[in-house]
SEFIZA-3560 file (N, C-alpha, C; in Angstrom, 3 decimals):
REM SEFIZA-3560
<numar><xx>0.911</xx><yy>-1.177</yy><zz>0.028</zz><atom>N</atom></numar>
<numar><xx>-0.027</xx><yy>-0.142</yy><zz>0.096</zz><atom>CA</atom></numar>
<numar><xx>0.824</xx><yy>1.382</yy><zz>-0.132</zz><atom>C</atom></numar>
<numar><xx>2.000</xx><yy>1.174</yy><zz>0.774</zz><atom>N</atom></numar>
<numar><xx>2.859</xx><yy>2.356</yy><zz>0.815</zz><atom>CA</atom></numar>
<numar><xx>3.522</xx><yy>2.790</yy><zz>-0.598</zz><atom>C</atom></numar>
<numar><xx>4.108</xx><yy>1.617</yy><zz>-1.285</zz><atom>N</atom></numar>
<numar><xx>4.536</xx><yy>1.813</yy><zz>-2.527</zz><atom>CA</atom></numar>
<numar><xx>3.609</xx><yy>2.671</yy><zz>-3.477</zz><atom>C</atom></numar>
<numar><xx>2.079</xx><yy>2.119</yy><zz>-3.255</zz><atom>N</atom></numar>
<numar><xx>1.197</xx><yy>2.804</yy><zz>-4.414</zz><atom>CA</atom></numar>
<numar><xx>1.033</xx><yy>4.457</yy><zz>-3.834</zz><atom>C</atom></numar>
<numar><xx>1.106</xx><yy>4.377</yy><zz>-2.824</zz><atom>N</atom></numar>
<numar><xx>0.861</xx><yy>5.693</yy><zz>-2.143</zz><atom>CA</atom></numar>
<numar><xx>2.008</xx><yy>6.714</yy><zz>-2.592</zz><atom>C</atom></numar>
<numar><xx>3.199</xx><yy>6.227</yy><zz>-2.491</zz><atom>N</atom></numar>
<numar><xx>4.610</xx><yy>6.917</yy><zz>-2.908</zz><atom>CA</atom></numar>
<numar><xx>4.564</xx><yy>7.233</yy><zz>-4.266</zz><atom>C</atom></numar>
<numar><xx>4.093</xx><yy>6.069</yy><zz>-5.244</zz><atom>N</atom></numar>
<numar><xx>4.072</xx><yy>6.413</yy><zz>-6.642</zz><atom>CA</atom></numar>
<numar><xx>3.162</xx><yy>7.459</yy><zz>-7.042</zz><atom>C</atom></numar>
<numar><xx>1.961</xx><yy>7.443</yy><zz>-6.357</zz><atom>N</atom></numar>
<numar><xx>1.047</xx><yy>8.377</yy><zz>-6.742</zz><atom>CA</atom></numar>
<numar><xx>0.982</xx><yy>9.898</yy><zz>-6.318</zz><atom>C</atom></numar>
<numar><xx>2.106</xx><yy>9.961</yy><zz>-5.267</zz><atom>N</atom></numar>
<numar><xx>2.158</xx><yy>11.071</yy><zz>-4.556</zz><atom>CA</atom></numar>
<numar><xx>1.296</xx><yy>11.542</yy><zz>-3.769</zz><atom>C</atom></numar>
<numar><xx>0.549</xx><yy>10.660</yy><zz>-2.952</zz><atom>N</atom></numar>
<numar><xx>-0.267</xx><yy>10.540</yy><zz>-1.808</zz><atom>CA</atom></numar>
<numar><xx>0.463</xx><yy>11.301</yy><zz>-0.806</zz><atom>C</atom></numar>
<numar><xx>-0.583</xx><yy>11.971</yy><zz>-0.082</zz><atom>N</atom></numar>
<numar><xx>-0.104</xx><yy>12.731</yy><zz>1.286</zz><atom>CA</atom></numar>
<numar><xx>-0.542</xx><yy>11.446</yy><zz>2.465</zz><atom>C</atom></numar>
<numar><xx>-1.519</xx><yy>11.000</yy><zz>2.342</zz><atom>N</atom></numar>
<numar><xx>-1.991</xx><yy>10.077</yy><zz>3.295</zz><atom>CA</atom></numar>
<numar><xx>-2.421</xx><yy>8.575</yy><zz>2.866</zz><atom>C</atom></numar>
<numar><xx>-2.272</xx><yy>7.615</yy><zz>3.905</zz><atom>N</atom></numar>
<numar><xx>-2.631</xx><yy>6.369</yy><zz>3.733</zz><atom>CA</atom></numar>
<numar><xx>-3.875</xx><yy>6.171</yy><zz>4.622</zz><atom>C</atom></numar>
<numar><xx>-5.085</xx><yy>5.758</yy><zz>4.468</zz><atom>N</atom></numar>
<numar><xx>-6.254</xx><yy>5.652</yy><zz>5.137</zz><atom>CA</atom></numar>
<numar><xx>-6.392</xx><yy>4.073</yy><zz>5.315</zz><atom>C</atom></numar>
<numar><xx>-6.351</xx><yy>3.828</yy><zz>6.518</zz><atom>N</atom></numar>
<numar><xx>-6.689</xx><yy>2.036</yy><zz>6.630</zz><atom>CA</atom></numar>
<numar><xx>-6.812</xx><yy>1.880</yy><zz>8.136</zz><atom>C</atom></numar>
<numar><xx>-7.700</xx><yy>0.950</yy><zz>8.411</zz><atom>N</atom></numar>
<numar><xx>-7.819</xx><yy>0.364</yy><zz>9.828</zz><atom>CA</atom></numar>
<numar><xx>-6.888</xx><yy>-0.735</yy><zz>10.248</zz><atom>C</atom></numar>
<numar><xx>-5.991</xx><yy>-0.993</yy><zz>9.386</zz><atom>N</atom></numar>
<numar><xx>-4.902</xx><yy>-2.001</yy><zz>9.610</zz><atom>CA</atom></numar>
<numar><xx>-3.638</xx><yy>-1.580</yy><zz>10.294</zz><atom>C</atom></numar>
<numar><xx>-3.863</xx><yy>-0.984</yy><zz>11.631</zz><atom>N</atom></numar>
<numar><xx>-2.918</xx><yy>-0.383</yy><zz>12.389</zz><atom>CA</atom></numar>
<numar><xx>-1.435</xx><yy>-0.993</yy><zz>12.487</zz><atom>C</atom></numar>
<numar><xx>-1.714</xx><yy>-2.422</yy><zz>12.454</zz><atom>N</atom></numar>
<numar><xx>-0.366</xx><yy>-3.098</yy><zz>12.667</zz><atom>CA</atom></numar>
<numar><xx>0.606</xx><yy>-2.872</yy><zz>11.591</zz><atom>C</atom></numar>
<numar><xx>0.062</xx><yy>-2.310</yy><zz>10.583</zz><atom>N</atom></numar>
<numar><xx>1.213</xx><yy>-1.830</yy><zz>9.404</zz><atom>CA</atom></numar>
<numar><xx>1.547</xx><yy>-0.516</yy><zz>9.383</zz><atom>C</atom></numar>
<numar><xx>1.233</xx><yy>0.283</yy><zz>10.341</zz><atom>N</atom></numar>
<numar><xx>1.326</xx><yy>1.627</yy><zz>10.501</zz><atom>CA</atom></numar>
<numar><xx>2.671</xx><yy>1.905</yy><zz>10.865</zz><atom>C</atom></numar>
<numar><xx>3.596</xx><yy>2.955</yy><zz>10.578</zz><atom>N</atom></numar>
<numar><xx>4.954</xx><yy>3.158</yy><zz>10.941</zz><atom>CA</atom></numar>
<numar><xx>4.779</xx><yy>3.707</yy><zz>12.653</zz><atom>C</atom></numar>
<numar><xx>6.114</xx><yy>3.736</yy><zz>13.039</zz><atom>N</atom></numar>
<numar><xx>5.936</xx><yy>4.014</yy><zz>14.554</zz><atom>CA</atom></numar>
<numar><xx>5.693</xx><yy>5.554</yy><zz>14.741</zz><atom>C</atom></numar>
<numar><xx>5.357</xx><yy>5.948</yy><zz>15.878</zz><atom>N</atom></numar>
<numar><xx>4.868</xx><yy>7.261</yy><zz>16.142</zz><atom>CA</atom></numar>
<numar><xx>6.122</xx><yy>8.305</yy><zz>16.104</zz><atom>C</atom></numar>
<numar><xx>5.884</xx><yy>9.393</yy><zz>15.793</zz><atom>N</atom></numar>
<numar><xx>6.971</xx><yy>10.442</yy><zz>15.599</zz><atom>CA</atom></numar>
<numar><xx>6.748</xx><yy>11.250</yy><zz>17.053</zz><atom>C</atom></numar>
<numar><xx>7.723</xx><yy>12.075</yy><zz>17.357</zz><atom>N</atom></numar>
<numar><xx>7.549</xx><yy>12.860</yy><zz>18.650</zz><atom>CA</atom></numar>
<numar><xx>6.489</xx><yy>13.427</yy><zz>18.721</zz><atom>C</atom></numar>
<numar><xx>5.717</xx><yy>13.984</yy><zz>17.651</zz><atom>N</atom></numar>
<numar><xx>4.619</xx><yy>14.793</yy><zz>17.890</zz><atom>CA</atom></numar>
<numar><xx>3.105</xx><yy>13.875</yy><zz>18.049</zz><atom>C</atom></numar>
<numar><xx>3.490</xx><yy>12.623</yy><zz>17.734</zz><atom>N</atom></numar>
<numar><xx>2.301</xx><yy>11.514</yy><zz>17.832</zz><atom>CA</atom></numar>
<numar><xx>1.877</xx><yy>11.113</yy><zz>16.303</zz><atom>C</atom></numar>
<numar><xx>2.102</xx><yy>11.975</yy><zz>15.412</zz><atom>N</atom></numar>
<numar><xx>1.718</xx><yy>11.569</yy><zz>14.029</zz><atom>CA</atom></numar>
<numar><xx>2.440</xx><yy>10.289</yy><zz>13.457</zz><atom>C</atom></numar>
<numar><xx>1.888</xx><yy>9.483</yy><zz>12.827</zz><atom>N</atom></numar>
<numar><xx>2.344</xx><yy>8.073</yy><zz>12.100</zz><atom>CA</atom></numar>
<numar><xx>2.908</xx><yy>8.683</yy><zz>10.690</zz><atom>C</atom></numar>
<numar><xx>4.100</xx><yy>8.889</yy><zz>10.507</zz><atom>N</atom></numar>
<numar><xx>4.673</xx><yy>9.279</yy><zz>9.297</zz><atom>CA</atom></numar>
<numar><xx>5.799</xx><yy>8.227</yy><zz>8.575</zz><atom>C</atom></numar>
<numar><xx>5.694</xx><yy>7.931</yy><zz>7.532</zz><atom>N</atom></numar>
<numar><xx>6.830</xx><yy>7.468</yy><zz>6.948</zz><atom>CA</atom></numar>
<numar><xx>7.217</xx><yy>7.842</yy><zz>5.513</zz><atom>C</atom></numar>
<numar><xx>8.395</xx><yy>8.524</yy><zz>5.429</zz><atom>N</atom></numar>
<numar><xx>8.814</xx><yy>9.036</yy><zz>4.061</zz><atom>CA</atom></numar>
<numar><xx>7.783</xx><yy>9.978</yy><zz>3.584</zz><atom>C</atom></numar>
<numar><xx>7.295</xx><yy>10.776</yy><zz>4.558</zz><atom>N</atom></numar>
<numar><xx>6.517</xx><yy>11.760</yy><zz>4.057</zz><atom>CA</atom></numar>
<numar><xx>4.852</xx><yy>11.524</yy><zz>3.902</zz><atom>C</atom></numar>
<numar><xx>4.445</xx><yy>10.319</yy><zz>4.173</zz><atom>N</atom></numar>
<numar><xx>3.234</xx><yy>9.995</yy><zz>3.972</zz><atom>CA</atom></numar>
<numar><xx>2.685</xx><yy>9.515</yy><zz>5.314</zz><atom>C</atom></numar>
<numar><xx>1.433</xx><yy>10.205</yy><zz>5.769</zz><atom>N</atom></numar>
<numar><xx>0.920</xx><yy>10.148</yy><zz>7.151</zz><atom>CA</atom></numar>
<numar><xx>-0.083</xx><yy>8.980</yy><zz>6.992</zz><atom>C</atom></numar>
<numar><xx>-0.181</xx><yy>8.153</yy><zz>7.880</zz><atom>N</atom></numar>
<numar><xx>-0.963</xx><yy>7.244</yy><zz>8.147</zz><atom>CA</atom></numar>
<numar><xx>-2.164</xx><yy>7.515</yy><zz>9.177</zz><atom>C</atom></numar>
<numar><xx>-3.409</xx><yy>7.312</yy><zz>8.656</zz><atom>N</atom></numar>
<numar><xx>-4.538</xx><yy>7.787</yy><zz>9.446</zz><atom>CA</atom></numar>
<numar><xx>-5.739</xx><yy>6.687</yy><zz>9.613</zz><atom>C</atom></numar>
<numar><xx>-6.259</xx><yy>6.517</yy><zz>10.441</zz><atom>N</atom></numar>
<numar><xx>-7.533</xx><yy>5.675</yy><zz>10.538</zz><atom>CA</atom></numar>
<numar><xx>-9.006</xx><yy>6.549</yy><zz>9.764</zz><atom>C</atom></numar>
<numar><xx>-9.927</xx><yy>5.813</yy><zz>9.460</zz><atom>N</atom></numar>
<numar><xx>-10.783</xx><yy>6.559</yy><zz>8.774</zz><atom>CA</atom></numar>
<numar><xx>-11.528</xx><yy>7.754</yy><zz>9.471</zz><atom>C</atom></numar>
<numar><xx>-11.701</xx><yy>7.582</yy><zz>10.637</zz><atom>N</atom></numar>
<numar><xx>-12.259</xx><yy>8.549</yy><zz>11.459</zz><atom>CA</atom></numar>
<numar><xx>-11.371</xx><yy>9.889</yy><zz>11.599</zz><atom>C</atom></numar>
<numar><xx>-10.187</xx><yy>9.555</yy><zz>11.871</zz><atom>N</atom></numar>
<numar><xx>-9.166</xx><yy>10.733</yy><zz>11.708</zz><atom>CA</atom></numar>
<numar><xx>-9.157</xx><yy>11.321</yy><zz>10.528</zz><atom>C</atom></numar>
<numar><xx>-9.202</xx><yy>10.739</yy><zz>9.403</zz><atom>N</atom></numar>
<numar><xx>-9.125</xx><yy>11.401</yy><zz>7.975</zz><atom>CA</atom></numar>
<numar><xx>-10.359</xx><yy>11.996</yy><zz>7.938</zz><atom>C</atom></numar>
<numar><xx>-11.504</xx><yy>11.617</yy><zz>8.218</zz><atom>N</atom></numar>
<numar><xx>-12.781</xx><yy>12.343</yy><zz>7.908</zz><atom>CA</atom></numar>
<numar><xx>-12.626</xx><yy>13.743</yy><zz>8.877</zz><atom>C</atom></numar>
<numar><xx>-12.114</xx><yy>13.580</yy><zz>9.996</zz><atom>N</atom></numar>
<numar><xx>-11.889</xx><yy>14.563</yy><zz>10.888</zz><atom>CA</atom></numar>
<numar><xx>-10.923</xx><yy>15.862</yy><zz>10.192</zz><atom>C</atom></numar>
<numar><xx>-10.027</xx><yy>15.089</yy><zz>9.474</zz><atom>N</atom></numar>
<numar><xx>-8.760</xx><yy>16.122</yy><zz>8.866</zz><atom>CA</atom></numar>
<numar><xx>-9.837</xx><yy>16.717</yy><zz>7.588</zz><atom>C</atom></numar>
<numar><xx>-10.558</xx><yy>16.035</yy><zz>7.061</zz><atom>N</atom></numar>
<numar><xx>-11.287</xx><yy>16.750</yy><zz>5.918</zz><atom>CA</atom></numar>
<numar><xx>-12.041</xx><yy>17.766</yy><zz>6.178</zz><atom>C</atom></numar>
<numar><xx>-12.791</xx><yy>17.679</yy><zz>7.559</zz><atom>N</atom></numar>
<numar><xx>-13.788</xx><yy>18.632</yy><zz>8.145</zz><atom>CA</atom></numar>
<numar><xx>-13.120</xx><yy>19.624</yy><zz>8.535</zz><atom>C</atom></numar>
<numar><xx>-11.688</xx><yy>19.588</yy><zz>8.754</zz><atom>N</atom></numar>
<numar><xx>-10.991</xx><yy>20.859</yy><zz>9.336</zz><atom>CA</atom></numar>
<numar><xx>-10.666</xx><yy>20.734</yy><zz>10.804</zz><atom>C</atom></numar>
<numar><xx>-11.078</xx><yy>19.316</yy><zz>11.481</zz><atom>N</atom></numar>
<numar><xx>-10.825</xx><yy>19.216</yy><zz>12.827</zz><atom>CA</atom></numar>
<numar><xx>-9.503</xx><yy>18.943</yy><zz>13.164</zz><atom>C</atom></numar>
<numar><xx>-8.709</xx><yy>18.260</yy><zz>12.285</zz><atom>N</atom></numar>
<numar><xx>-7.376</xx><yy>17.953</yy><zz>12.744</zz><atom>CA</atom></numar>
<numar><xx>-6.449</xx><yy>18.154</yy><zz>11.667</zz><atom>C</atom></numar>
<numar><xx>-5.209</xx><yy>18.776</yy><zz>12.001</zz><atom>N</atom></numar>
<numar><xx>-4.164</xx><yy>19.152</yy><zz>11.092</zz><atom>CA</atom></numar>
<numar><xx>-3.037</xx><yy>18.284</yy><zz>11.355</zz><atom>C</atom></numar>
//
Protein backbone atom coordinates (compact mmCIF):
# COMPACT_ATOMS: atom_id res chain seq x y z
CA UNK A 1 0.00 0.00 0.00
CA UNK A 2 2.86 2.39 0.83
CA UNK A 3 4.49 1.83 -2.58
CA UNK A 4 1.26 2.76 -4.37
CA UNK A 5 0.84 5.84 -2.18
CA UNK A 6 4.44 6.90 -2.83
CA UNK A 7 4.20 6.32 -6.59
CA UNK A 8 0.99 8.35 -6.82
CA UNK A 9 2.26 11.23 -4.69
CA UNK A 10 -0.33 10.66 -1.96
CA UNK A 11 -0.10 12.55 1.32
CA UNK A 12 -2.08 10.00 3.34
CA UNK A 13 -2.73 6.30 3.69
CA UNK A 14 -6.14 5.67 5.25
CA UNK A 15 -6.47 2.22 6.77
CA UNK A 16 -7.89 0.42 9.76
CA UNK A 17 -4.96 -2.02 9.68
CA UNK A 18 -2.91 -0.32 12.39
CA UNK A 19 -0.36 -3.12 12.70
CA UNK A 20 1.17 -1.95 9.41
CA UNK A 21 1.41 1.69 10.51
CA UNK A 22 4.88 3.19 11.06
CA UNK A 23 6.11 4.12 14.52
CA UNK A 24 4.83 7.34 16.08
CA UNK A 25 6.85 10.51 15.59
CA UNK A 26 7.62 12.75 18.58
CA UNK A 27 4.45 14.75 17.80
CA UNK A 28 2.33 11.56 17.78
CA UNK A 29 1.78 11.51 14.02
CA UNK A 30 2.39 8.29 12.10
CA UNK A 31 4.54 9.28 9.12
CA UNK A 32 6.83 7.25 6.90
CA UNK A 33 8.82 8.97 4.16
CA UNK A 34 6.43 11.90 4.02
CA UNK A 35 3.21 9.87 3.95
CA UNK A 36 0.95 10.08 7.00
CA UNK A 37 -1.07 7.06 8.13
CA UNK A 38 -4.56 7.72 9.48
CA UNK A 39 -7.61 5.74 10.49
CA UNK A 40 -10.91 6.49 8.79
CA UNK A 41 -12.28 8.71 11.58
CA UNK A 42 -9.09 10.77 11.77
CA UNK A 43 -9.09 11.25 8.01
CA UNK A 44 -12.72 12.42 8.01
CA UNK A 45 -11.90 14.84 10.82
CA UNK A 46 -8.98 16.14 8.78
CA UNK A 47 -11.25 16.71 5.80
CA UNK A 48 -13.73 18.52 8.04
CA UNK A 49 -10.95 20.76 9.32
CA UNK A 50 -10.87 19.33 12.82
CA UNK A 51 -7.36 17.85 12.77
CA UNK A 52 -4.24 18.99 11.01
